[in-house]
C-alpha positions as CSV (number, residue, x, y, z in Angstrom):
1,M,-1.6,-5.4,-31.1
2,D,-4.0,-7.9,-32.7
3,N,-6.7,-8.4,-30.1
4,T,-7.3,-12.0,-31.4
5,K,-3.7,-12.9,-30.7
6,L,-3.9,-11.1,-27.3
7,K,-7.0,-13.1,-26.3
8,G,-5.4,-16.3,-27.5
9,R,-2.3,-15.7,-25.4
10,M,-4.4,-14.8,-22.4
11,S,-6.5,-18.0,-22.8
12,G,-3.4,-20.1,-22.8
13,K,-2.1,-18.4,-19.6
14,V,-5.4,-18.7,-17.9
15,Q,-5.3,-22.5,-18.5
16,E,-1.9,-22.6,-16.9
17,L,-3.4,-20.8,-13.8
18,Q,-6.0,-23.6,-13.5
19,Q,-3.3,-26.1,-12.6
20,P,-2.9,-26.8,-8.8
21,A,-0.6,-24.4,-7.2
22,G,0.4,-26.8,-4.4
23,N,-0.1,-26.4,-0.7
24,Q,0.4,-22.7,0.1
25,A,-1.5,-22.4,3.3
26,I,-0.3,-19.6,5.6
27,A,-0.6,-19.8,9.3
28,V,-1.7,-16.6,11.0
29,T,-0.6,-16.3,14.6
30,A,-1.6,-13.7,17.1
31,A,1.3,-11.7,18.5
32,P,2.0,-11.6,22.2
33,E,0.7,-8.4,23.8
34,T,4.0,-6.7,24.8
35,S,3.8,-3.1,26.1
36,L,6.4,-0.7,24.8
37,A,8.2,1.8,27.1
38,P,7.4,5.4,26.1
39,V,10.2,7.5,24.7
40,D,10.7,11.2,24.3
41,S,9.4,12.0,20.8
42,A,7.2,14.3,18.8
43,Y,5.2,11.3,17.7
44,L,2.2,10.6,19.9
45,A,2.4,6.8,19.2
46,L,5.9,6.6,20.6
47,T,5.3,8.6,23.8
48,N,2.7,6.3,25.4
49,N,1.3,2.8,25.4
50,A,-0.6,3.3,22.1
51,L,-0.7,-0.4,21.4
52,D,-2.6,-1.1,24.7
53,I,-5.0,1.7,23.8
54,I,-5.6,0.2,20.3
55,R,-6.1,-3.3,21.7
56,A,-8.5,-2.0,24.4
57,N,-10.6,0.0,22.0
58,L,-10.8,-2.7,19.3
59,K,-12.4,-5.2,21.8
60,S,-11.5,-8.2,19.6
61,Q,-13.1,-6.5,16.6
62,P,-11.2,-6.8,13.3
63,L,-9.1,-3.9,12.2
64,T,-10.5,-3.7,8.7
65,L,-9.3,-1.5,5.9
66,D,-12.4,0.8,6.0
67,L,-11.4,1.9,9.5
68,F,-8.3,3.6,8.2
69,D,-8.1,7.0,6.5
70,I,-6.8,6.5,3.0
71,V,-5.1,9.1,0.8
72,K,-5.2,8.5,-2.9
73,S,-3.4,10.0,-5.9
74,P,-5.3,13.2,-6.9
75,S,-6.8,13.3,-10.4
76,G,-6.0,15.6,-13.2
77,G,-2.4,16.1,-12.3
78,S,-3.2,18.0,-9.1
79,T,-0.3,18.4,-6.7
80,V,-2.5,18.6,-3.5
81,F,-3.5,15.7,-1.4
82,S,-7.0,15.3,0.1
83,V,-6.7,14.1,3.7
84,S,-9.7,13.2,5.9
85,G,-9.8,15.1,9.2
86,L,-12.3,15.6,12.0
87,S,-13.8,18.5,10.1
88,G,-13.9,16.8,6.8
89,D,-11.4,16.5,3.9
90,E,-8.5,18.9,4.1
91,P,-6.0,19.8,1.3
92,E,-2.3,19.2,2.1
93,K,0.6,20.0,-0.2
94,E,2.8,17.3,1.5
95,L,2.6,14.3,3.8
96,T,5.2,13.8,6.4
97,G,5.7,10.9,8.8
98,I,7.3,7.5,9.5
99,V,6.7,4.7,7.0
100,L,6.0,1.9,9.5
101,D,5.5,-0.7,6.8
102,Y,4.1,-1.1,3.2
103,T,2.5,-3.6,1.0
104,T,2.5,-3.9,-2.8
105,P,-1.0,-4.9,-3.7
106,R,-2.5,-5.5,-7.1
107,A,-6.0,-6.2,-8.4
108,Y,-7.9,-7.1,-11.6
109,W,-11.4,-6.2,-12.6
110,D,-13.1,-8.0,-15.5
111,T,-14.7,-4.8,-16.8
112,P,-12.8,-1.9,-18.3
113,D,-14.6,0.8,-16.3
114,P,-15.6,-0.6,-12.9
115,V,-17.8,1.4,-10.6
116,E,-15.9,3.1,-7.8
117,G,-15.6,0.8,-4.8
118,T,-16.2,-2.4,-6.8
119,P,-14.3,-5.4,-5.3
120,P,-11.8,-6.8,-7.8
121,V,-12.2,-10.3,-9.3
122,C,-8.6,-11.2,-8.3
123,M,-6.2,-9.5,-6.0
124,S,-2.8,-10.0,-4.3
125,Q,-1.4,-8.4,-1.2
126,N,2.2,-8.7,-2.4
127,S,2.1,-8.7,-6.2
128,I,3.7,-12.2,-6.1
129,I,0.9,-14.6,-5.2
130,S,-2.8,-14.0,-5.8
131,H,-5.5,-14.5,-3.1
132,D,-6.2,-18.0,-4.5
133,G,-2.5,-19.0,-4.5
134,K,-1.6,-18.4,-8.2
135,A,1.7,-16.9,-9.3
136,C,1.1,-13.3,-10.5
137,A,4.2,-13.5,-12.8
138,H,2.4,-16.2,-14.9
139,C,-0.9,-14.3,-15.2
140,P,-1.9,-13.0,-18.6
141,Y,-3.3,-9.8,-17.0
142,N,0.2,-9.0,-15.7
143,D,1.5,-8.7,-19.3
144,F,2.2,-5.2,-20.7
145,G,-0.5,-4.4,-23.3
146,S,-3.0,-6.7,-21.6
147,K,-5.3,-3.8,-20.6
148,D,-6.7,-3.0,-24.0
149,G,-4.3,-4.5,-26.6
150,E,-3.3,-1.0,-27.8
151,S,-1.5,0.8,-24.9
152,N,1.3,-0.7,-22.9
153,A,-0.7,-0.8,-19.7
154,K,-1.4,-4.0,-17.7
155,A,-4.9,-5.1,-17.1
156,C,-4.0,-5.9,-13.5
157,K,-3.6,-2.7,-11.5
158,E,-0.5,-2.3,-9.3
159,S,0.1,0.1,-6.4
160,V,2.0,0.5,-3.1
161,L,0.1,1.0,0.2
162,L,2.1,2.9,2.8
163,F,1.3,2.8,6.5
164,L,2.4,6.4,7.3
165,L,2.6,7.3,11.0
166,R,2.0,11.0,11.6
167,P,3.0,13.0,14.7
168,N,-0.5,13.5,16.1
169,S,-2.1,10.1,15.5
170,I,-1.5,6.6,16.8
171,I,-3.2,5.0,13.8
172,P,-1.2,5.2,10.5
173,L,-2.5,7.0,7.5
174,L,-2.8,4.7,4.5
175,V,-1.2,6.3,1.4
176,R,-1.9,4.6,-1.9
177,V,0.9,5.1,-4.4
178,P,-0.2,4.4,-8.0
179,V,1.8,2.2,-10.3
180,T,3.2,5.2,-12.1
181,S,5.1,6.2,-8.9
182,K,5.8,2.7,-7.6
183,P,9.3,2.7,-9.1
184,R,10.1,6.0,-7.4
185,F,9.1,4.6,-4.0
186,L,11.0,1.3,-4.5
187,K,14.1,3.4,-5.6
188,Y,13.7,5.5,-2.5
189,S,13.5,2.5,-0.2
190,T,16.5,0.9,-2.0
191,R,18.6,4.0,-1.4
192,L,17.8,3.7,2.3
193,L,18.7,0.0,2.2
194,S,22.0,0.8,0.6
195,T,23.1,2.7,3.7
196,L,21.6,0.1,6.1
197,T,18.9,2.6,7.0
198,P,15.5,1.1,8.0
199,I,12.7,3.0,6.3
200,S,11.0,3.2,9.8
201,S,14.0,5.0,11.3
202,V,13.6,8.2,9.2
203,V,10.9,10.8,8.6
204,T,9.7,10.7,5.0
205,K,8.2,13.6,3.2
206,I,5.8,12.9,0.3
207,T,5.0,15.5,-2.3
208,L,3.5,15.6,-5.8
209,E,4.4,16.9,-9.2
210,T,2.5,17.1,-12.4
211,A,3.5,14.8,-15.3
212,T,1.9,14.1,-18.7
213,S,1.2,10.7,-20.2
214,K,2.0,9.7,-23.8
215,Q,-1.7,10.3,-24.5
216,G,-1.3,13.9,-23.3
217,K,-3.2,13.4,-20.1
218,P,-1.9,15.0,-16.9
219,Y,-1.4,12.9,-13.8
220,A,0.4,13.2,-10.4
221,L,3.8,11.8,-9.7
222,F,4.9,11.1,-6.1
223,N,8.2,12.3,-4.7
224,F,9.8,10.8,-1.6
225,Q,12.4,12.5,0.5
226,T,14.1,11.9,3.9
227,V,13.7,15.1,6.0
228,S,15.2,13.9,9.3
229,T,16.5,10.8,11.1
230,L,14.9,9.5,14.3
231,S,17.0,9.2,17.5
232,P,18.2,5.7,18.3
233,E,15.5,5.4,21.0
234,E,12.8,6.6,18.6
235,A,14.0,4.3,15.8
236,T,13.9,1.3,18.1
237,Q,10.4,2.3,19.4
238,A,9.1,3.0,15.9
239,K,10.3,-0.4,14.6
240,A,8.7,-2.3,17.6
241,F,5.5,-0.3,17.3
242,G,5.3,-1.0,13.5
243,Q,5.9,-4.7,14.0
244,Q,3.3,-5.1,16.7
245,F,0.8,-2.9,15.0
246,M,1.0,-5.0,11.8
247,E,0.8,-8.2,14.0
248,I,-2.4,-6.8,15.4
249,V,-3.7,-6.4,11.9
250,N,-2.6,-10.0,11.0
251,A,-4.0,-11.4,14.3
252,A,-7.4,-9.9,13.2
253,Q,-6.9,-12.0,10.0
254,L,-7.3,-8.9,7.9
255,V,-7.9,-9.8,4.3
256,P,-8.8,-6.4,2.9
257,E,-9.6,-5.3,-0.6
258,L,-6.2,-3.7,-0.9
259,A,-7.0,-2.3,-4.2
260,E,-10.3,-0.8,-5.3
261,A,-11.9,0.7,-8.4
262,S,-11.4,4.5,-8.5
């Protein structure tokens, strides 16, 4: 693609984004502190008043993103996850748990090779509206080919962030699914939706397989599979726990850097 034409098209779209986006203020309301009755389950968070413990330990402090353990896609096409544990990072071939909730963040950096951990110039928590109220669909960096004018990649990096509740923890593990595997996760969640099955009512197994890009570089693709269904009591508890946990996050007015350079 002609870089001059690409820059011209981006310039035009950036001007569009400068127009007022209207009043898009979002009210953040703290959730009522409702205790959940424990149920018989293999999941620690569902067998006790985990929410009360979380609230007590936070002591009104914000539940920021850096307090969570985050699992990223391994480099070089590896099929092994690296998961933080009490003794350091541990290799795991698969991740299994309840997907309590997920977000579809995206972020843009104004440099082609940002240093790891660098905050993005622009970001969105849902891939629809940016942090400053602009429509992502109208952004020039959302266009295919906007990354370098040669490949079909977008300059704005997309991903899916899963809140995965595992059996022995009351704090979800954050699993960052890269854009290459985003369609696979959305298809998986849609298949559950087609049978009226909430994603939080099943146990999901996540594995990796090696794929090769058009440029001949290996990368990891995510696979998603339902391995079991929760009992009605567990499903009800998991849904309520997930909703109240996310409300705790919202009540803390969490505005994390949902995407980071890596």
